[in-house]
N, C-alpha and C positions, 0 to 999 in steps of 0.2 A: 505492500499498499505506498501512497505516495504521498498521505497525511494521517497522522494519529493526535489523539488524544493524552496526549500525556497525562500523569498518576497528579501532576503539581497542578492540576486544573480544579479551583473552588466553585463555590455557584457562584460569586462578581468576577472570576478571572479565565479567562479560557487559555489553556499553555499550552501549546499545537509546534507537530513540527511534520516541517514540508523537507520531500526532496525530489530531484526526478522532476519528471516533465505531470505537473497535475493533473488529470482529469477532468470534466463534469464533475458525472458521479461523489470521485474525490472532495472537487470543491464543496459541489454540492452538503457532504456531513460538515464543515467545516463551517459553513451558515447555517446549520440547522444550531451547531451547539450554540454559536452565538445568538440568534435567535431564541435560542429557546429563554440564554441567561440576560437576553433586552427587556425579555416580556415578566423576569421575575420579577427585577430591581432595577429595570427603563435602564440603565447602563450595562457598561462590561469593559473593565481590562482586559487588553493579551497580550501574550509572551507570544511569540512567534521562529522559534529556531528553523532557519534555513542552512540543509546539507544538501552541497551538492544539487541546489536545487536551476535548474532547466526548465526554469517555467508553466504555460500549456501545455496540456497534452493534446488538449481536443479543440478544439472552435467555444466548443461549452464552454467551457473555464474562463476562454478570457472571456465571455462576455459576461457573467459571472461574477467575476471580478468585478470588473468595469460596473456593476449593479448593485456591487458591496463595497465600493468604493466611496460612489455617489446618495449611498442609502445609509442602508442602517453601521460601517463606520463609525457617523456624526455623531451616535454617542458614545462611539467608545472615548474614553479618559483619559488611562496610559497606553503605549503602544510601544512595551520592547519589543525589538529586531533581534538575532543572536543569531550570530555568523561569518563568517574570517574571509570572507568573500567580500571585495573594494565596493564592489557594487552597491551592499547594504545599506554601508556606511553614508553611500552619496545619495545614495535613493529616499534614505531618513533624512539629511540635507535639505534634496529638491520637496520634498511635500510638507518638509511641517508648516511650513510660512502659508498655503495651502485649507488643514486641517484643521479642525476642535481639538482633538487631543493633541496630549505631552506628548512626542515621540523621541524616543533614541534606543540609540543603539549600543549593543554590545559585541564582545567577544565568544565568540565559541568556547572556552574556560571561565567567564566569566552567567554563565546564564541561572545556578544559583543568583546571582546578584539583578538578575533580571528580574526572577519571579517575585525576589524579598521589594524589586523598587514598583512591580508593575500590578505585584499582586497583592 
């Protein structure tokens, strides 16, 4: 599976791991988990660990990501993006001025700190 919910997840904080190419079906699993927390608490925090992430495995995943970015992501208060790929830090800096969420990048070896900060 290219997306999995990690055990550090709480009622208000979704901790997930993405790797490889994510399909629309896998991305839907992520969105459902976010929506469940939003429905129960109004907002959600995220920790997104990215390992060898190669973006989208199909058009459905791309479409869902765009819908998420302009929909449910507006209720995210904090989002930690974890990974050593250089583009992750660049991505966080790029999106930060355009979102309501407080976003932060953490290196792979800072996963515990990312969970502590976001959750």
